DSSP file (Angstrom, degrees, kcal/mol; ACC not computed):
  #  RESIDUE AA STRUCTURE BP1 BP2  ACC     N-H-->O    O-->H-N    N-H-->O    O-->H-N    TCO  KAPPA ALPHA  PHI   PSI    X-CA   Y-CA   Z-CA
    1    1 A L    >         0   0    0      0, 0.0     3,-1.0     0, 0.0     8,-0.1   0.000 360.0 360.0 360.0 -20.1    5.5  -12.7    8.5
    2    2 A L  T 3   +     0   0    0      1,-0.2     4,-0.1    33,-0.1    34,-0.0   0.729 360.0  63.4 -69.8 -18.8    7.6   -9.7    7.4
    3    3 A G  T 3  S+     0   0    0      2,-0.1    -1,-0.2     3,-0.0     3,-0.0   0.680  87.2  82.8 -77.4 -17.6   10.5  -12.1    6.7
    4    4 A V  S <  S-     0   0    0     -3,-1.0     5,-0.0     1,-0.1     2,-0.0  -0.741  94.7-107.3 -87.5 131.2    8.4  -13.9    4.0
    5    5 A P     >  -     0   0    0      0, 0.0     4,-2.2     0, 0.0     5,-0.2  -0.332  25.6-130.1 -58.2 136.6    8.5  -12.1    0.6
    6    6 A G  H  > S+     0   0    0      1,-0.2     4,-2.4     2,-0.2     5,-0.2   0.860 104.1  50.7 -60.3 -40.8    5.1  -10.5   -0.1
    7    7 A L  H  > S+     0   0    0      2,-0.2     4,-2.5     1,-0.2    -1,-0.2   0.884 110.2  50.4 -67.8 -36.9    4.6  -11.9   -3.5
    8    8 A L  H  > S+     0   0    0      2,-0.2     4,-2.2     1,-0.2    -2,-0.2   0.913 112.2  47.2 -65.2 -42.7    5.3  -15.4   -2.3
    9    9 A L  H  X S+     0   0    0     -4,-2.2     4,-2.5     2,-0.2    -2,-0.2   0.887 111.9  51.0 -65.7 -38.7    2.8  -15.0    0.5
   10   10 A T  H  X S+     0   0    0     -4,-2.4     4,-2.3    -5,-0.2    -2,-0.2   0.919 110.7  48.1 -64.5 -44.0    0.2  -13.6   -1.8
   11   11 A V  H  X S+     0   0    0     -4,-2.5     4,-1.9     2,-0.2    -2,-0.2   0.902 112.1  50.5 -62.9 -41.2    0.6  -16.5   -4.3
   12   12 A S  H  X S+     0   0    0     -4,-2.2     4,-1.5     2,-0.2    -2,-0.2   0.931 112.7  44.8 -64.1 -46.2    0.4  -19.0   -1.4
   13   13 A L  H  X S+     0   0    0     -4,-2.5     4,-2.3     1,-0.2    -1,-0.2   0.869 110.6  54.6 -66.8 -35.6   -2.8  -17.4    0.0
   14   14 A Q  H  X S+     0   0    0     -4,-2.3     4,-1.7     1,-0.2    -1,-0.2   0.873 106.4  52.6 -64.6 -35.5   -4.3  -17.2   -3.5
   15   15 A A  H  < S+     0   0    0     -4,-1.9    -1,-0.2     2,-0.2    -2,-0.2   0.852 107.7  51.8 -67.0 -34.2   -3.7  -20.9   -3.9
   16   16 A V  H  < S+     0   0    0     -4,-1.5    -2,-0.2     1,-0.2    -1,-0.2   0.916 109.8  48.3 -67.7 -42.7   -5.5  -21.5   -0.6
   17   17 A F  H  < S-     0   0    0     -4,-2.3     2,-1.6     1,-0.2    -2,-0.2   0.814  92.5-162.8 -67.9 -29.3   -8.5  -19.5   -1.8
   18   18 A G     <  +     0   0    0     -4,-1.7    -1,-0.2    -5,-0.2     2,-0.1  -0.555  57.3  72.4  87.4 -78.8   -8.5  -21.4   -5.1
   19   19 A R  S    S-     0   0    0     -2,-1.6     2,-0.7    -3,-0.1    -2,-0.0  -0.454  72.4-139.2 -77.9 146.6  -10.6  -19.3   -7.4
   20   20 A A        +     0   0    0     -2,-0.1     2,-0.3    84,-0.1    84,-0.1  -0.887  43.4 135.3-109.7 103.3   -9.2  -16.0   -8.7
   21   21 A D     >  -     0   0    0     -2,-0.7     4,-2.3    84,-0.1     5,-0.3  -0.814  68.1 -90.8-133.7 179.9  -11.7  -13.2   -8.8
   22   22 A V  H  > S+     0   0    0     -2,-0.3     4,-2.0     1,-0.2     5,-0.1   0.890 122.2  47.6 -61.4 -41.5  -11.7   -9.6   -7.8
   23   23 A Y  H  > S+     0   0    0      2,-0.2     4,-2.4     1,-0.2    -1,-0.2   0.929 113.2  45.1 -70.0 -46.2  -12.9  -10.2   -4.3
   24   24 A S  H  > S+     0   0    0      1,-0.2     4,-2.4     2,-0.2    -1,-0.2   0.895 114.5  49.5 -66.7 -37.5  -10.5  -13.1   -3.4
   25   25 A L  H  X S+     0   0    0     -4,-2.3     4,-2.5     2,-0.2    -1,-0.2   0.883 110.6  50.8 -67.1 -37.1   -7.6  -11.2   -4.9
   26   26 A S  H  X S+     0   0    0     -4,-2.0     4,-2.3    -5,-0.3    -2,-0.2   0.912 111.4  47.7 -64.5 -42.6   -8.5   -8.1   -2.9
   27   27 A V  H  X S+     0   0    0     -4,-2.4     4,-2.6     2,-0.2    -2,-0.2   0.921 112.8  48.8 -64.3 -43.7   -8.7  -10.1    0.3
   28   28 A V  H  X S+     0   0    0     -4,-2.4     4,-1.6     2,-0.2    -2,-0.2   0.922 113.0  46.1 -64.5 -44.5   -5.4  -11.8   -0.3
   29   29 A I  H  X S+     0   0    0     -4,-2.5     4,-0.9     1,-0.2    -1,-0.2   0.887 114.0  50.1 -66.2 -37.4   -3.6   -8.5   -1.1
   30   30 A G  H  X S+     0   0    0     -4,-2.3     4,-0.7    -5,-0.2     3,-0.4   0.892 109.3  50.8 -65.6 -40.1   -5.2   -7.0    2.0
   31   31 A L  H  < S+     0   0    0     -4,-2.6    -1,-0.2     1,-0.2    -2,-0.2   0.816 115.7  41.8 -68.2 -30.0   -4.2   -9.8    4.2
   32   32 A T  H  < S+     0   0    0     -4,-1.6    -1,-0.2    -5,-0.2    -2,-0.2   0.557 111.1  56.7 -93.6  -7.3   -0.6   -9.7    3.1
   33   33 A G  H  X S+     0   0    0     -4,-0.9     4,-0.7    -3,-0.4     3,-0.3   0.539  84.4  76.6-102.4  -6.0   -0.3   -5.9    3.1
   34   34 A W  H  X S+     0   0    0     -4,-0.7     4,-2.4     1,-0.2     5,-0.2   0.714  78.6  73.2 -79.1 -19.0   -1.2   -4.9    6.6
   35   35 A M  H  > S+     0   0    0      1,-0.2     4,-2.1     2,-0.2    -1,-0.2   0.890  95.4  48.7 -68.5 -39.8    2.1   -5.9    8.2
   36   36 A G  H  > S+     0   0    0     -3,-0.3     4,-2.0     2,-0.2    -1,-0.2   0.897 112.3  49.8 -64.9 -39.5    4.2   -3.0    6.9
   37   37 A M  H  X S+     0   0    0     -4,-0.7     4,-2.6     1,-0.2    -2,-0.2   0.914 109.9  50.7 -63.7 -43.6    1.5   -0.5    8.0
   38   38 A A  H  X S+     0   0    0     -4,-2.4     4,-2.4     1,-0.2    -2,-0.2   0.882 109.3  51.5 -63.0 -38.5    1.4   -2.0   11.5
   39   39 A K  H  X S+     0   0    0     -4,-2.1     4,-2.2     2,-0.2    -1,-0.2   0.917 112.2  45.4 -65.0 -43.4    5.2   -1.8   11.8
   40   40 A V  H  X S+     0   0    0     -4,-2.0     4,-2.5     2,-0.2    -2,-0.2   0.918 113.7  49.0 -67.0 -43.2    5.2    1.9   10.8
   41   41 A V  H  X S+     0   0    0     -4,-2.6     4,-2.6     2,-0.2     5,-0.2   0.919 112.2  48.3 -63.5 -43.6    2.3    2.7   13.1
   42   42 A R  H  X S+     0   0    0     -4,-2.4     4,-2.5    -5,-0.2     5,-0.2   0.927 112.3  48.7 -62.5 -44.5    3.9    1.0   16.0
   43   43 A T  H  X S+     0   0    0     -4,-2.2     4,-2.3     1,-0.2    -2,-0.2   0.915 113.3  47.1 -61.4 -43.8    7.3    2.7   15.4
   44   44 A E  H  X S+     0   0    0     -4,-2.5     4,-3.1     2,-0.2     5,-0.2   0.904 112.0  49.8 -65.5 -41.8    5.6    6.1   15.2
   45   45 A V  H  X S+     0   0    0     -4,-2.6     4,-2.4     2,-0.2    -2,-0.2   0.913 112.3  47.3 -65.7 -42.3    3.5    5.6   18.3
   46   46 A V  H  X S+     0   0    0     -4,-2.5     4,-0.8    -5,-0.2    -1,-0.2   0.919 114.9  46.9 -63.7 -42.5    6.5    4.5   20.3
   47   47 A Q  H >< S+     0   0    0     -4,-2.3     3,-0.6    -5,-0.2    -2,-0.2   0.928 116.7  42.5 -65.7 -45.3    8.6    7.4   19.1
   48   48 A L  H >< S+     0   0    0     -4,-3.1     3,-1.4     1,-0.2     6,-0.3   0.822 107.2  62.3 -71.1 -30.1    5.8   10.0   19.7
   49   49 A G  H 3< S+     0   0    0     -4,-2.4    -1,-0.2     1,-0.3    -2,-0.2   0.722 102.1  52.2 -67.1 -20.4    5.0    8.4   23.1
   50   50 A N  T << S+     0   0    0     -4,-0.8    -1,-0.3    -3,-0.6    -2,-0.2   0.303  84.2 114.0 -98.5   8.3    8.5    9.3   24.3
   51   51 A T  S <> S-     0   0    0     -3,-1.4     4,-2.2     1,-0.1     5,-0.2  -0.408  76.6-115.3 -77.2 159.5    8.3   12.9   23.4
   52   52 A D  H  > S+     0   0    0      1,-0.2     4,-2.6     2,-0.2     5,-0.2   0.878 111.5  51.9 -63.9 -40.9    8.3   15.5   26.1
   53   53 A Y  H  > S+     0   0    0      2,-0.2     4,-1.8     1,-0.2    -1,-0.2   0.835 111.2  47.3 -71.5 -29.6    4.9   16.9   25.5
   54   54 A V  H  > S+     0   0    0     -6,-0.3     4,-2.2     2,-0.2    -1,-0.2   0.909 113.7  47.8 -73.5 -42.2    3.2   13.5   25.7
   55   55 A L  H  X S+     0   0    0     -4,-2.2     4,-2.3     2,-0.2    -2,-0.2   0.891 112.0  50.6 -63.7 -38.5    5.1   12.6   28.8
   56   56 A A  H  X S+     0   0    0     -4,-2.6     4,-1.9     2,-0.2    -1,-0.2   0.903 109.2  51.1 -65.0 -40.7    4.1   15.9   30.3
   57   57 A E  H  <>S+     0   0    0     -4,-1.8     5,-2.7     1,-0.2    -2,-0.2   0.897 111.1  48.3 -63.3 -40.0    0.5   15.3   29.5
   58   58 A K  H ><5S+     0   0    0     -4,-2.2     3,-1.3     3,-0.2    -2,-0.2   0.900 110.9  50.6 -66.6 -40.0    0.7   11.9   31.1
   59   59 A C  H 3<5S+     0   0    0     -4,-2.3    -1,-0.2     1,-0.3    -2,-0.2   0.821 105.9  56.1 -67.3 -30.1    2.3   13.4   34.2
   60   60 A L  T 3<5S-     0   0    0     -4,-1.9    -1,-0.3    -5,-0.2    -2,-0.2   0.401 129.1 -96.0 -82.8   3.6   -0.4   16.0   34.4
   61   61 A G  T < 5 +     0   0    0     -3,-1.3    -3,-0.2     1,-0.2     2,-0.2   0.679  61.8 169.6  94.8  19.4   -3.0   13.3   34.5
   62   62 A G      < -     0   0    0     -5,-2.7    -1,-0.2    -6,-0.2     2,-0.0  -0.459  32.1-124.7 -66.8 132.1   -4.0   13.1   30.9
   63   63 A R     >  -     0   0    0     -2,-0.2     4,-2.4     1,-0.1     5,-0.2  -0.284  23.1-106.1 -73.8 163.0   -6.2   10.1   30.2
   64   64 A F  H  > S+     0   0    0      1,-0.2     4,-2.6     2,-0.2     5,-0.1   0.919 118.7  45.1 -57.1 -50.2   -5.3    7.6   27.5
   65   65 A F  H  > S+     0   0    0      1,-0.2     4,-2.7     2,-0.2     5,-0.3   0.829 111.0  54.3 -69.4 -30.6   -7.9    8.7   24.9
   66   66 A H  H  > S+     0   0    0      2,-0.2     4,-2.3     1,-0.2     5,-0.4   0.941 112.5  43.1 -65.0 -46.2   -7.1   12.3   25.5
   67   67 A V  H  X>S+     0   0    0     -4,-2.4     5,-2.2     3,-0.2     4,-1.8   0.899 115.7  50.9 -64.2 -40.6   -3.4   11.7   24.8
   68   68 A L  I  <>S+     0   0    0     -4,-2.6     5,-3.2    -5,-0.2    -2,-0.2   0.952 119.6  32.0 -63.3 -51.3   -4.3    9.5   21.8
   69   69 A F  I  <5S+     0   0    0     -4,-2.7    -2,-0.2     3,-0.2    -1,-0.2   0.786 125.5  41.8 -82.2 -26.8   -6.7   11.9   20.1
   70   70 A R  I  <5S+     0   0    0     -4,-2.3    -3,-0.2    -5,-0.3    -2,-0.2   0.849 133.3   8.5 -88.2 -35.6   -5.0   15.2   21.1
   71   71 A H  I  X5S+     0   0    0     -4,-1.8     4,-0.8    -5,-0.4    91,-0.2   0.799 128.0  40.9-116.1 -45.5   -1.3   14.3   20.6
   72   72 A L  I  ><S+     0   0    0     -5,-2.2     4,-1.8     2,-0.2     5,-0.2   0.950 110.9  50.9 -78.4 -48.1   -0.7   11.0   19.0
   73   73 A A  H  ><S+     0   0    0     -5,-3.2     4,-2.2    -6,-0.2    -4,-0.1   0.908 108.7  49.7 -61.3 -46.2   -3.4   10.9   16.2
   74   74 A P  H  4 S+     0   0    0      0, 0.0    -1,-0.2     0, 0.0    -2,-0.2   0.873 117.2  41.8 -62.7 -33.2   -2.6   14.3   14.7
   75   75 A N  H  < S+     0   0    0     -4,-0.8     4,-0.4    -3,-0.2    -2,-0.2   0.714 117.5  47.8 -83.3 -20.5    1.1   13.5   14.5
   76   76 A L  H  X S+     0   0    0     -4,-1.8     4,-2.2     1,-0.1     3,-0.2   0.731  93.1  79.4 -87.8 -25.6    0.5   10.0   13.3
   77   77 A F  H  X S+     0   0    0     -4,-2.2     4,-2.7     1,-0.2     5,-0.2   0.870  89.0  51.1 -56.8 -46.5   -2.1   10.9   10.6
   78   78 A P  H  > S+     0   0    0      0, 0.0     4,-2.3     0, 0.0    -1,-0.2   0.909 112.9  46.2 -61.0 -40.1    0.4   12.1    7.9
   79   79 A S  H  > S+     0   0    0     -4,-0.4     4,-2.5    -3,-0.2    -2,-0.2   0.911 114.5  46.9 -67.3 -41.8    2.5    8.9    8.1
   80   80 A V  H  X S+     0   0    0     -4,-2.2     4,-2.4     2,-0.2    -1,-0.2   0.905 112.5  50.0 -66.8 -41.2   -0.6    6.6    8.1
   81   81 A L  H  X S+     0   0    0     -4,-2.7     4,-2.1    -5,-0.2    -2,-0.2   0.912 111.8  48.4 -63.6 -42.2   -2.1    8.5    5.2
   82   82 A F  H  X S+     0   0    0     -4,-2.3     4,-2.3    -5,-0.2    -2,-0.2   0.922 112.4  48.4 -63.2 -44.3    1.2    8.2    3.2
   83   83 A M  H  X S+     0   0    0     -4,-2.5     4,-2.0     2,-0.2    -2,-0.2   0.872 109.2  53.6 -65.2 -36.5    1.5    4.5    4.0
   84   84 A A  H  X S+     0   0    0     -4,-2.4     4,-1.6     2,-0.2    -1,-0.2   0.918 110.3  46.6 -64.1 -42.7   -2.2    3.9    2.9
   85   85 A V  H  X S+     0   0    0     -4,-2.1     4,-1.8     1,-0.2    -2,-0.2   0.894 111.9  51.1 -66.8 -38.2   -1.5    5.5   -0.4
   86   86 A M  H  X S+     0   0    0     -4,-2.3     4,-2.5     1,-0.2    -1,-0.2   0.831 106.5  54.9 -68.3 -30.5    1.7    3.5   -0.8
   87   87 A H  H  X S+     0   0    0     -4,-2.0     4,-2.3     2,-0.2    -1,-0.2   0.833 104.1  54.4 -70.4 -31.1   -0.3    0.3   -0.1
   88   88 A V  H  X S+     0   0    0     -4,-1.6     4,-2.0     2,-0.2    -2,-0.2   0.931 109.8  47.7 -62.4 -44.2   -2.7    1.2   -2.9
   89   89 A R  H  X S+     0   0    0     -4,-1.8     4,-2.1     1,-0.2    -2,-0.2   0.929 112.1  48.6 -61.2 -45.4    0.4    1.5   -5.1
   90   90 A N  H  X S+     0   0    0     -4,-2.5     4,-2.6     1,-0.2    -1,-0.2   0.852 108.8  53.9 -64.6 -34.3    1.7   -1.9   -3.9
   91   91 A A  H  X S+     0   0    0     -4,-2.3     4,-2.5     2,-0.2    -1,-0.2   0.889 107.5  50.7 -67.0 -38.6   -1.7   -3.5   -4.4
   92   92 A I  H  X S+     0   0    0     -4,-2.0     4,-2.3     2,-0.2    -2,-0.2   0.925 112.8  46.2 -62.8 -44.0   -1.7   -2.3   -8.0
   93   93 A V  H  X S+     0   0    0     -4,-2.1     4,-2.7     2,-0.2    -2,-0.2   0.910 112.4  50.3 -65.3 -42.3    1.7   -3.8   -8.5
   94   94 A A  H  X S+     0   0    0     -4,-2.6     4,-2.7     2,-0.2     5,-0.2   0.918 111.9  47.4 -63.9 -42.9    0.8   -7.1   -6.8
   95   95 A E  H  X S+     0   0    0     -4,-2.5     4,-2.7     2,-0.2    10,-0.3   0.921 113.2  48.5 -63.5 -43.1   -2.3   -7.5   -8.9
   96   96 A A  H  X S+     0   0    0     -4,-2.3     4,-2.2    -5,-0.2    -2,-0.2   0.909 113.2  47.3 -64.1 -41.5   -0.4   -6.7  -12.1
   97   97 A A  H  X S+     0   0    0     -4,-2.7     4,-1.9     2,-0.2     6,-0.2   0.931 114.3  45.9 -66.3 -45.1    2.3   -9.2  -11.2
   98   98 A L  H  X>S+     0   0    0     -4,-2.7     5,-2.6     1,-0.2     6,-1.4   0.918 115.3  46.1 -65.2 -42.8   -0.1  -12.0  -10.3
   99   99 A S  H ><5S+     0   0    0     -4,-2.7     3,-0.6     4,-0.3    -1,-0.2   0.867 110.6  53.9 -69.0 -34.6   -2.2  -11.4  -13.4
  100  100 A F  H 3<5S+     0   0    0     -4,-2.2    -1,-0.2    -5,-0.3    -2,-0.2   0.885 109.7  47.7 -64.6 -37.7    0.8  -11.3  -15.6
  101  101 A M  H 3<5S-     0   0    0     -4,-1.9    -1,-0.2    -5,-0.2    -2,-0.2   0.561 119.2-112.2 -79.3  -7.2    2.0  -14.6  -14.2
  102  102 A G  T <<5S+     0   0    0     -3,-0.6    -3,-0.2    -4,-0.5    -2,-0.1   0.580  95.3 100.8  88.2   9.4   -1.4  -16.1  -14.7
  103  103 A L  S   <S+     0   0    0     -5,-2.6    -4,-0.3    -6,-0.2    -5,-0.1   0.485  75.1  53.8-103.5  -6.4   -2.2  -16.5  -11.0
  104  104 A G  S    S-     0   0    0     -6,-1.4   -84,-0.1     1,-0.3    -5,-0.1   0.340 105.6  -8.4 -99.9-131.7   -4.4  -13.4  -10.6
  105  105 A L  S    S-     0   0    0    -10,-0.3    -1,-0.3     1,-0.1   -84,-0.1  -0.327  78.7-100.6 -68.6 148.8   -7.5  -12.3  -12.4
  106  106 A P    >   -     0   0    0      0, 0.0     3,-1.2     0, 0.0     8,-0.1  -0.231  33.1-107.6 -65.5 162.4   -8.6  -14.2  -15.5
  107  107 A V  T 3  S+     0   0    0      1,-0.3     4,-0.1    -3,-0.1    11,-0.1   0.780 116.4  65.7 -64.1 -27.5   -7.7  -12.7  -18.9
  108  108 A E  T 3  S+     0   0    0      2,-0.1     2,-0.5     6,-0.0    -1,-0.3   0.793  87.4  79.2 -66.6 -26.7  -11.4  -11.8  -19.5
  109  109 A V  S <  S-     0   0    0     -3,-1.2     2,-0.5     1,-0.0     5,-0.1  -0.717  89.3-125.1 -84.2 126.2  -11.2   -9.3  -16.6
  110  110 A V        +     0   0    0     -2,-0.5     2,-0.3     4,-0.1    -2,-0.1  -0.598  52.7 135.2 -76.8 120.1   -9.5   -6.1  -17.7
  111  111 A S     >  -     0   0    0     -2,-0.5     4,-2.2    -4,-0.1     5,-0.2  -0.949  66.9 -98.4-153.5 169.5   -6.6   -5.2  -15.5
  112  112 A W  H  > S+     0   0    0     -2,-0.3     4,-2.2     1,-0.2     5,-0.2   0.937 121.9  47.1 -59.3 -47.3   -3.0   -4.1  -15.9
  113  113 A G  H  > S+     0   0    0      1,-0.2     4,-2.5     2,-0.2    -1,-0.2   0.882 110.8  50.1 -65.6 -39.1   -1.6   -7.6  -15.5
  114  114 A S  H  > S+     0   0    0      2,-0.2     4,-2.0     1,-0.2    -1,-0.2   0.881 110.6  50.8 -68.7 -35.1   -4.1   -9.2  -17.9
  115  115 A M  H  X S+     0   0    0     -4,-2.2     4,-1.6     2,-0.2    -2,-0.2   0.909 112.8  46.3 -65.2 -40.1   -3.3   -6.5  -20.5
  116  116 A L  H  X S+     0   0    0     -4,-2.2     4,-0.7    -5,-0.2    -2,-0.2   0.875 111.0  51.7 -69.7 -36.4    0.5   -7.2  -20.1
  117  117 A S  H  X S+     0   0    0     -4,-2.5     4,-0.5     1,-0.2     3,-0.4   0.868 110.4  49.0 -70.1 -33.6    0.0  -10.9  -20.2
  118  118 A L  H >X S+     0   0    0     -4,-2.0     4,-0.8     1,-0.2     3,-0.6   0.841 107.4  55.7 -69.6 -32.2   -1.9  -10.6  -23.5
  119  119 A S  H 3X S+     0   0    0     -4,-1.6     4,-1.6     1,-0.2    -1,-0.2   0.641  89.0  76.6 -77.1 -12.2    0.7   -8.4  -24.9
  120  120 A E  H 3X S+     0   0    0     -4,-0.7     4,-1.0    -3,-0.4    -1,-0.2   0.895  96.4  47.8 -62.3 -38.9    3.4  -11.0  -24.2
  121  121 A K  H <X S+     0   0    0     -3,-0.6     4,-0.7    -4,-0.5    -1,-0.2   0.862 109.3  53.4 -68.5 -35.4    2.2  -13.0  -27.3
  122  122 A A  H  <>S+     0   0    0     -4,-0.8     5,-2.5     1,-0.2     3,-0.4   0.799  99.9  62.6 -70.7 -27.1    2.2   -9.8  -29.3
  123  123 A L  H ><5S+     0   0    0     -4,-1.6     3,-1.5     1,-0.2    -1,-0.2   0.876  99.7  52.9 -66.3 -36.8    5.8   -9.2  -28.4
  124  124 A S  H 3<5S+     0   0    0     -4,-1.0    -1,-0.2     1,-0.3    -2,-0.2   0.734 105.8  55.5 -69.8 -19.9    6.9  -12.4  -30.1
  125  125 A A  T 3<5S-     0   0    0     -4,-0.7    -1,-0.3    -3,-0.4    -2,-0.2   0.189 122.4-109.0 -94.1  16.2    5.0  -11.1  -33.2
  126  126 A R  T < 5S+     0   0    0     -3,-1.5     2,-0.7     1,-0.2    -3,-0.2   0.781  78.8 133.7  61.2  32.2    7.1   -7.9  -33.1
  127  127 A A    > < +     0   0    0     -5,-2.5     3,-1.4     1,-0.2     4,-0.5  -0.638  21.9 164.1-105.0  70.7    4.2   -5.8  -32.0
  128  128 A W  T >>  +     0   0    0     -2,-0.7     4,-1.8     1,-0.3     3,-0.8   0.727  63.2  68.1 -65.1 -25.2    6.2   -4.0  -29.3
  129  129 A W  H 3> S+     0   0    0      1,-0.2     4,-2.0     2,-0.2    -1,-0.3   0.735  88.6  66.0 -70.0 -20.7    3.7   -1.1  -28.9
  130  130 A I  H <4 S+     0   0    0     -3,-1.4    -1,-0.2     1,-0.2    -2,-0.2   0.825 111.1  34.3 -71.9 -29.9    1.1   -3.5  -27.4
  131  131 A I  H <> S+     0   0    0     -3,-0.8     4,-1.6    -4,-0.5    -2,-0.2   0.738 115.0  58.9 -90.4 -26.4    3.3   -4.1  -24.4
  132  132 A L  H  X S+     0   0    0     -4,-1.8     4,-2.8     2,-0.2     5,-0.2   0.910 102.2  52.2 -68.7 -42.2    4.6   -0.5  -24.3
  133  133 A I  H  X S+     0   0    0     -4,-2.0     4,-2.4     2,-0.2     5,-0.2   0.953 114.0  39.1 -66.5 -52.3    1.3    1.2  -23.9
  134  134 A P  H  > S+     0   0    0      0, 0.0     4,-2.3     0, 0.0    -1,-0.2   0.903 118.3  51.0 -64.6 -36.4   -0.1   -0.8  -20.9
  135  135 A G  H  X S+     0   0    0     -4,-1.6     4,-2.3     2,-0.2    -2,-0.2   0.909 111.2  47.3 -64.5 -41.3    3.4   -0.8  -19.3
  136  136 A A  H  X S+     0   0    0     -4,-2.8     4,-2.6     2,-0.2    -1,-0.2   0.915 113.0  48.1 -66.5 -43.1    3.7    3.0  -19.8
  137  137 A F  H  X S+     0   0    0     -4,-2.4     4,-2.4    -5,-0.2    -2,-0.2   0.872 111.1  51.4 -66.4 -35.5    0.3    3.7  -18.4
  138  138 A L  H  X S+     0   0    0     -4,-2.3     4,-2.4    -5,-0.2    -2,-0.2   0.931 111.5  47.3 -63.8 -45.1    1.0    1.4  -15.4
  139  139 A A  H  X S+     0   0    0     -4,-2.3     4,-2.3     2,-0.2    -2,-0.2   0.906 113.0  48.4 -63.3 -41.8    4.2    3.3  -14.7
  140  140 A V  H  X S+     0   0    0     -4,-2.6     4,-2.4     2,-0.2    -1,-0.2   0.903 110.9  51.3 -65.7 -40.6    2.5    6.7  -15.0
  141  141 A T  H  X S+     0   0    0     -4,-2.4     4,-2.4     2,-0.2    -2,-0.2   0.922 111.0  47.7 -61.2 -44.0   -0.3    5.5  -12.7
  142  142 A L  H  X S+     0   0    0     -4,-2.4     4,-2.2     1,-0.2    -2,-0.2   0.888 111.7  50.1 -66.5 -38.4    2.2    4.4  -10.1
  143  143 A L  H  X S+     0   0    0     -4,-2.3     4,-2.4     2,-0.2    -1,-0.2   0.897 111.3  49.4 -65.0 -39.4    4.2    7.6  -10.3
  144  144 A C  H  X S+     0   0    0     -4,-2.4     4,-2.5     2,-0.2    -2,-0.2   0.917 110.8  48.7 -66.1 -43.4    1.0    9.6   -9.9
  145  145 A V  H  X S+     0   0    0     -4,-2.4     4,-2.3     2,-0.2    -1,-0.2   0.903 112.2  49.6 -63.6 -40.3   -0.1    7.6   -6.9
  146  146 A T  H  X S+     0   0    0     -4,-2.2     4,-2.4     2,-0.2    -2,-0.2   0.910 110.7  50.0 -63.7 -42.1    3.4    8.1   -5.4
  147  147 A G  H  X S+     0   0    0     -4,-2.4     4,-2.4     2,-0.2    -2,-0.2   0.894 109.7  50.6 -63.4 -40.0    3.2   11.8   -6.0
  148  148 A I  H  X S+     0   0    0     -4,-2.5     4,-2.6     2,-0.2    -1,-0.2   0.913 110.5  50.3 -63.1 -42.3   -0.3   12.0   -4.4
  149  149 A G  H  X S+     0   0    0     -4,-2.3     4,-2.2     1,-0.2    -2,-0.2   0.912 111.3  47.5 -62.5 -43.0    1.1   10.2   -1.4
  150  150 A N  H  X S+     0   0    0     -4,-2.4     4,-2.5     2,-0.2     5,-0.2   0.906 112.1  50.0 -64.9 -41.2    4.1   12.5   -1.1
  151  151 A Y  H  X S+     0   0    0     -4,-2.4     4,-2.7     1,-0.2     5,-0.3   0.928 111.9  47.5 -63.1 -45.3    1.9   15.6   -1.4
  152  152 A L  H  X S+     0   0    0     -4,-2.6     4,-2.2     1,-0.2    -1,-0.2   0.888 112.6  49.9 -63.6 -38.6   -0.5   14.4    1.3
  153  153 A R  H  X S+     0   0    0     -4,-2.2     4,-2.0    -5,-0.2    -2,-0.2   0.935 113.8  44.2 -65.2 -45.9    2.3   13.5    3.6
  154  154 A K  H  X S+     0   0    0     -4,-2.5     4,-1.8     1,-0.2    -2,-0.2   0.904 116.5  45.0 -68.1 -41.0    4.0   16.9    3.2
  155  155 A S  H  X S+     0   0    0     -4,-2.7     4,-2.1    -5,-0.2     5,-0.2   0.866 113.3  51.6 -71.5 -33.8    0.8   18.9    3.5
  156  156 A G  H  X S+     0   0    0     -4,-2.2     4,-2.6    -5,-0.3     5,-0.4   0.864 108.2  51.3 -68.6 -36.0   -0.3   16.8    6.5
  157  157 A I  H  X S+     0   0    0     -4,-2.0     4,-1.0     1,-0.2    -2,-0.2   0.916 113.4  44.7 -66.8 -42.6    3.0   17.4    8.3
  158  158 A R  H  < S+     0   0    0     -4,-1.8    -2,-0.2    -5,-0.2    -1,-0.2   0.895 123.7  34.1 -67.1 -39.5    2.7   21.2    7.8
  159  159 A R  H  < S+     0   0    0     -4,-2.1    -2,-0.2    -5,-0.1    -3,-0.2   0.889 125.1  32.8 -87.6 -41.4   -0.9   21.4    8.8
  160  160 A E  H  < S+     0   0    0     -4,-2.6    -3,-0.2    -5,-0.2    -2,-0.1   0.615  83.9 115.8 -96.5 -14.2   -1.5   18.8   11.5
  161  161 A S     <  -     0   0    0     -4,-1.0     3,-0.1    -5,-0.4   -86,-0.1  -0.319  40.1-170.6 -70.9 135.8    1.7   18.6   13.4
  162  162 A N  S    S+     0   0    0    -91,-0.2    -1,-0.2     1,-0.1   -87,-0.0   0.443  77.8  77.8 -92.8  -4.3    1.8   19.6   17.0
  163  163 A L              0   0    0      1,-0.2    -1,-0.1  -110,-0.0    -2,-0.0   0.778 360.0 360.0 -79.7 -25.8    5.6   19.4   17.0
  164  164 A S              0   0    0     -3,-0.1    -1,-0.2    -6,-0.1    -2,-0.1   0.476 360.0 360.0 -92.9 360.0    6.3   22.7   15.3
C-alpha cells in the first residue's frame, strides 16, 4: 500500500464511503495514514532490538515485556511522537487538498480547503488577498506543527534515551 500515492488512495476510499463529512473524512485519512507510521516503528524496533544492551538483557533472561517497556519504548517514544505530529500535519494537508478539489468537506463546513476553494472564484475577480490570507495561515499552521514536532523529538531524545 505504500506504493500507492496517498492522495489517490484517500480519494478512492472517500468515493467508497460516498458522503463527505468530518467523520468519514477523518476515517479515510486515518486509514491511509497509518502505513508510514508502521514502517518507521518497525524500522526503529528492529534497529533497537539489535543493540548491545537489548541483546544483553535478553541473554540475562529479560522477559519480552520487560525489554519492551524498559528499553524499546523509551527509545522509540521520540520517533513515534514526532511521526504522530507529522501525521497531524499531513492530515491537515490532505483535508485541504480534498476540500479544495471539491472531494472533501462541503463548502458550508469551514476548513482550510473550503476557504481556498471559495477564494478560487475571487482570484478570477482580481481579489488576490482572499486566497493569500487562508493560504498564508495554512502555511503558518503547518510550519508551527512541524516546529512543535521537531521540538518534541529533540527534547524526547535528550530526556528519554537510554543510549546516552
